[in-house]
C-alpha positions in Angstrom: 88.3 -25.4 9.7 87.7 -22.8 12.5 89.1 -19.4 12.3 92.4 -18.6 14.1 90.5 -16.2 16.4 87.9 -18.8 17.4 90.6 -21.4 18.1 92.7 -18.9 20.1 89.6 -18.0 22.2 88.9 -21.7 22.8 92.5 -22.5 23.8 92.6 -19.7 26.2 89.1 -20.2 27.7 90.6 -21.7 30.9 92.6 -18.5 31.6 91.4 -15.6 33.7 93.7 -13.4 31.7 93.6 -14.5 28.0 95.4 -11.3 27.0 98.5 -12.6 28.7 98.4 -15.7 26.5 97.8 -13.6 23.4 100.8 -11.4 24.3 103.0 -14.5 24.7 101.9 -15.7 21.2 102.6 -12.2 19.8 106.1 -12.5 21.2 106.5 -15.9 19.6 106.4 -17.8 22.9 104.1 -20.5 24.1 101.3 -19.4 26.4 101.2 -21.2 29.8 97.6 -22.3 30.1 95.8 -24.5 32.6 94.5 -27.8 31.6 91.3 -29.4 32.9 88.9 -27.1 31.0 88.3 -27.2 28.0 90.8 -30.0 27.6 93.2 -32.3 29.5 96.5 -33.2 27.9 98.2 -36.7 27.7 101.9 -36.3 28.0 103.4 -38.9 25.6 107.1 -39.8 25.6 108.8 -39.0 22.3 110.3 -42.4 22.2 106.9 -44.1 22.2 105.4 -41.8 19.6 108.4 -42.2 17.3 108.3 -46.0 17.7 104.5 -46.0 16.9 105.3 -43.9 13.8 108.4 -46.0 13.0 110.1 -42.7 12.3 111.4 -39.6 14.0 110.9 -37.4 10.9 108.5 -34.6 11.9 106.3 -34.9 8.8 106.0 -38.7 9.1 105.2 -38.4 12.8 102.6 -35.6 12.2 100.9 -37.6 9.4 100.6 -40.7 11.7 99.3 -38.7 14.6 96.7 -36.9 12.5 95.5 -40.2 11.1 95.6 -42.2 14.3 94.5 -39.6 16.8 92.4 -37.3 14.6 92.8 -34.4 17.1 95.2 -31.8 18.2 98.7 -32.7 19.3 101.5 -30.4 20.5 105.2 -31.3 20.1 107.6 -30.0 22.8 110.8 -30.8 20.9 113.3 -33.2 22.5 110.9 -34.7 25.1 107.2 -34.9 24.8 104.1 -34.8 22.7 100.8 -33.7 24.2 97.5 -35.0 22.9 94.6 -32.8 23.8 91.8 -35.0 25.2 88.4 -34.4 26.8 88.3 -32.8 30.2 88.3 -35.3 33.1 90.3 -37.9 31.1 92.7 -37.8 34.1 90.0 -39.5 36.2 89.8 -42.6 34.1 93.3 -42.8 32.5 94.9 -46.2 33.2 97.8 -46.4 30.6 101.1 -46.6 32.5 103.0 -45.2 29.5 101.8 -41.7 30.0 100.3 -39.2 32.4 97.4 -36.9 32.0 97.5 -33.3 32.9 94.1 -32.4 34.2 92.7 -29.6 36.5 95.4 -27.5 38.1 98.2 -28.4 35.7 99.9 -26.1 33.2 100.9 -26.6 29.6 102.9 -24.5 27.2 100.5 -24.0 24.3 101.9 -22.7 21.0 100.2 -20.0 18.9 97.4 -21.7 16.9 99.3 -21.2 13.6 102.7 -22.4 14.9 102.9 -25.7 12.9 106.4 -25.6 11.6 108.8 -27.9 13.5 111.5 -26.1 15.5 114.4 -27.5 17.5 113.3 -25.9 20.8 109.9 -24.1 20.6 106.7 -26.1 21.0 104.6 -26.4 17.9 101.4 -28.1 16.7 102.3 -31.5 15.2 98.6 -31.7 14.5 96.9 -28.3 14.7 93.4 -27.6 16.1 91.0 -27.8 13.2 87.8 -27.3 15.0 86.9 -25.8 18.3 86.2 -28.7 20.8 87.5 -31.4 18.5 89.9 -33.5 20.7 91.7 -36.8 20.5 90.0 -39.7 22.2 91.7 -41.2 25.3 91.2 -44.7 23.7 93.1 -43.8 20.5 95.9 -42.2 22.6 96.2 -45.3 24.8 96.3 -47.6 21.7 99.0 -45.4 20.1 101.1 -45.7 23.2 100.6 -49.5 23.4 101.8 -49.8 19.8 104.8 -47.7 20.5 105.7 -49.7 23.6 105.3 -53.0 21.7 107.5 -51.8 18.9 110.2 -50.6 21.3 110.1 -54.0 23.0 110.2 -55.8 19.7 106.8 -57.5 20.1 104.9 -58.5 17.0 101.6 -56.6 16.6 
């Protein structure tokens, strides 16, 4: 596992002012960072993620995401999960169930060690374990397909 400092530097590498992100984290707030480099982010509806996990329990959902996506995932409680995927995924993304935030978009990134579920503050459902290790777009699309099928009652 990479050090907290190395992960923080990697997460903020798209920022012209990484100190602002670090200040937000010190004040227990998410840092608003641009996507597109070194990662894009797939915004996944909570309903589809919970359907794929067959649970809304944070620990069950986190375990499923870690196993299926094998990369970092942020939970914005009440609405979305964000899977961090390789840059330029937005150019090839075709799954209708979610959108990709690529170059020019912004995302609230929690402090690298913020892994405990909270009712309102973003946290890492699956934390960054290694600098540069991301979810694959294919795994994210498959997870969303499974979630959609379960919501619609289709057999898998």
